[in-house]
N, C-alpha and C positions, 0 to 999 in steps of 0.2 A: 149552076144554081145551087146544087147540093153542097158544093165546096164553100159557097158563101154562107149558107145556113150553118154549116159546120163551124166555121170561124165565129159566127155570131153566138152560137150556143157555147162555144169554148170561152168566148169573151165573157158571156153571162156567168158561166161557171167560175171563171177566174175572179170576176167581180164579187160573186157570192163568197168565194174563198177569202178574198181580201177583206170583205166586210166582216166575215166571221173571225178572221185573224185580228182585225183591228178591235173587235169587241173583246177578244181574249186579252189583247195587249192592254186595253183600257182597264179590264178587271184586274190584271196583274199590277198595273200602275196604282190602282186604287188600294190593292192589298198592301203594296209596298209603302204607300203613304200612311196607311193605318199603323203598320209596324213601326215606322219612324215616329209617329205620334206617341205610340205606346212607349217606345224607348225614351222619348223626351220626357214623358211623365214619370217613368221609372228610370231616373238617371243613373249613371255609373256609381254615384255616391250611395246608392241603395235607397234612394227616395222612392216612395210609393204614393199613389193617389189616395188621398184621405188618411194618410198616416196619423196626422194630428187633428183629424176631423175635417168636415167640409163646411165651408161658409159660402155665403152669397152676398150680393149687394145689400140685402136687407140687414146684414149683420154689422153695418157701419157703426152703429152706436155701441154694440157689444165689444167691438175690437178697436175702438177709437184710440186707446192708449198704445196698443201694439202698432197700429197703422201709423200714428203720428211719430212714434219713435223710429219706425222703419223709414218714414219719409225724411226725417231729419238726418239719420245716421247713414242710410244707404243711398237715398236719392239726392241728398244734400239740398232738400227743398224745405223752406220754412212753411209749415202748415198754416200759419197765420196770414201769410202773404199771397196765397193762391186763390183763384176763383173757385166757385162751387163746381163749375164744369170740369176744371182741371183736377180738382180734388176727387170727383167722381171717376174720372179716367184713371187716376193714380190708384184709387181703391180697387178698380177692376184688375189692374196689374197685380196688386197685393193679394187679392182673392185668388187669382190663378196660381201665384207662387205658393200661397198658403195651402191650397188644395192639392198641389202637386208635391208638397213637402220640399220645396226648393229654396225656401227663405234662408239667408246666410247664417242666421243665428237662432238658437232655441227660444230666446226671449220674445221674438216676434210672434210666437204661437200662443204663449200664455204668460204675460208679463208678471202677474201676481204670483204664480207658481214659481217662476224663475227667481223673483225677489225673495220668496220664502226660502228657496234652496240656498241662495247666496247668504242669507242671514244665518241659516243653520251652519253652513260651512265656516263662516266667520266666527261663529260661537264654538267651533271645534267639534261639532257633532258629526257622526258618520252619516253621509248622505249618498245613496246609490246614484249612479249616473242617470241623467234624465230619460234617455230612451232605453234604459235597462229593463229587461223583463224581470219578473219576480225571482229573487234569489234567496232561498231559505237561509243559506249560510250568512248572507249579509244581514238578514233580518235578526238572526241570533246574535251576530256581532254588535249590531246597533242596540239590541236589548241588553246585552251584557254591559255595554258601555254606559247605558242609562242607569244601570243599577250597580255601578262600581262603588265599592265602599270607599269612604273618605279615608285618606291615609291616616293610620293610627299614629298618635303622637309617640315619639320615642320616650322611653322611660328616662327619668331624670338621672343624671350621673352623680348627683350630690346625695350624700347620706342624710339621714334625718337630722343629725346634729348640725351639719353644714347649712341645711335649710333653716333651722331654728336661728342660727347665727345671722343668716341673711335677713331674716325677719326682724331681728333685733337691730341690725345696722340700719334697716329701712326706717324703723320707728325713731332711731337716733337722728337720722337725717331730717325727719319732720321736726323733731325737737330743735335741731340746730337752726333750721329756718325760722322757727318762732323766736329763738333766743337772739338771732341776728336782728330781727325786726324790733325787738325790745332794746337793742343796743348792748346786749350782754356780751362778755368775752367768752369765746368758745375754744376748748382744747383742740389741738390740731388733729389728733387721731379720733376725735369724736365723730361718729357717723361714717367711719371708713372701715372697710373690711380688709383685714390684713391677710395676705396670702402667706401661708406658713412656709412655702418653698423659698421665700426671700431670705429667711433666717437660717435655712438648713445649709450646712457646709459639707 
């Protein structure tokens, strides 16, 4: 009888151990799942949760432009041709990607800011990269570019006498135009500036 009770107690002990082990295994699995989830949110590309802010389903009207652009360009879905239910489901996907900072392009986070940056770049202004942190050197460069002096005009290569001659020729040309209108005969060298080098040997 004692041998039977020993095996029973051993069995119970083993059961307890197994139960305890399975609890430990469950905890371990849970921990691993959490780690995987964290890794998914902070992907290899350096994305972080809430890097561009956190939105929810209630932000539909604030992010309509970004969402619709994403829908067209990334999901290849016409936002005008889908049902409200499908639109809501797609927005839930967009919200998750937005919050985990895994959207494929910066414009899907803030369309207006992206458009402003592109306009500035097209205008030739210095614009720091979108996710760049504050760089005082870049700030100084942008400031100096903004206040760059307009290129000074080169000094004239003509002397005062040559400029006076040009002015005279210009007034003669105006006169020639008037004379031609009146049908008068005009000398061939009238209103023409002669280059002295032509006659130098």
